[in-house]
N, C-alpha and C positions, 0 to 999 in steps of 0.2 A: 547927713550926719557925718562929721569928721571923727575918725576913730585912730587912736594910737595904740599898737600893740607892742609890747615888748618881748622880744625873743622870736627868732624865725626858725625855730625847731618845728617838729612835726605839728604840734598843736597850734602854734602861732600861725603857720603857714596855711593850714586848712581853715582855720577861723578867718583869717585875713581873705583868703580866696572866696569863701562863702560870703563874708560881708561885702566885698567888692562887687560880687555877682549880683547882690541885692541891691547895688547902687550906692553904697556908701564910699565915701573918700577914706582910704585906709593907708596908714604910714606904719611900716613894721621897722623897728630899730633892733639891731643885733650887735652884741659886744665882739662876737668873733668875726673873722675876715671871711666867712662863708655861712651860707644858709643850711638848713637841715639838722641843726642841733647835732646830738649824738649819733644820728643815722648818716652823717656826712660820710662820703666816700671820695677818694681822689685816685686818679691814676698815677701809679709810679712811673717817673720819667724814664728810668732805665729799662724797665721790663714790660710796661704797658699793662700790668696787673692792677686791678682795682683793689685798693686797700681800705679796709675799715679803719678809719683813723682812731675811733674811740672804742674799739672792740668789736667782736663779731655781732652781726644782726642778720635776721632773716625774716622777711615779711611773709606771712602766710594767712590765708583766710579761706573759708568755704563759703563765705557770703557774697552772693552774685552782685548785690548792689555795691558793696564795698570794692570788689574786683572791678566792676564797671567805672567806679569813681576814680580809683587811682590809675586805670589805663586810659582816662581822659587826659591826664597830666604827664604820663611817662609811659614808655613801652615796657612792661612787666612780662617776664617769661614763666610759664608754669615751672614749679620746682617742688621736688620731693626730698626732704631732708631724711637721709638714711644713715644712721649711726652704726657703725661697726667696730668690733674690737678683735683683736687676735689673742689666743692663749695656746701656747704649745703648738703653734702652726695651724690651728683651727680658727676659722673666722666666725663670729657670733654677732647676732644683731642685738642692739641696745634699744631701750631698756629690755632686760631679760623677761621672756614671756614663756608660755608653755611650750611653744615650738623650740625655743632654745634649750629648755630643759630635756625635752625629748630627744 
């Protein structure tokens, strides 16, 4: 079966990959000049730093099946988001919890 998908963002890319894997002929069209939708990143030419073009995004999951799936298509590294703030020279974890209050 021939399938046309509009949009090469996260959903379109995953659906297209799965349909193609099931033997369908898939064409994905995208209006932007890149894939990945709002998750698109690009390397800054001057610094080499990866820039989140459409704003910050962090992928996290504790689902082993999802982790296995995404690592079939790209190399993901474990990451823990730890948000901190400072007030009057003291560092606090956010969101505020009982440890912070104590």
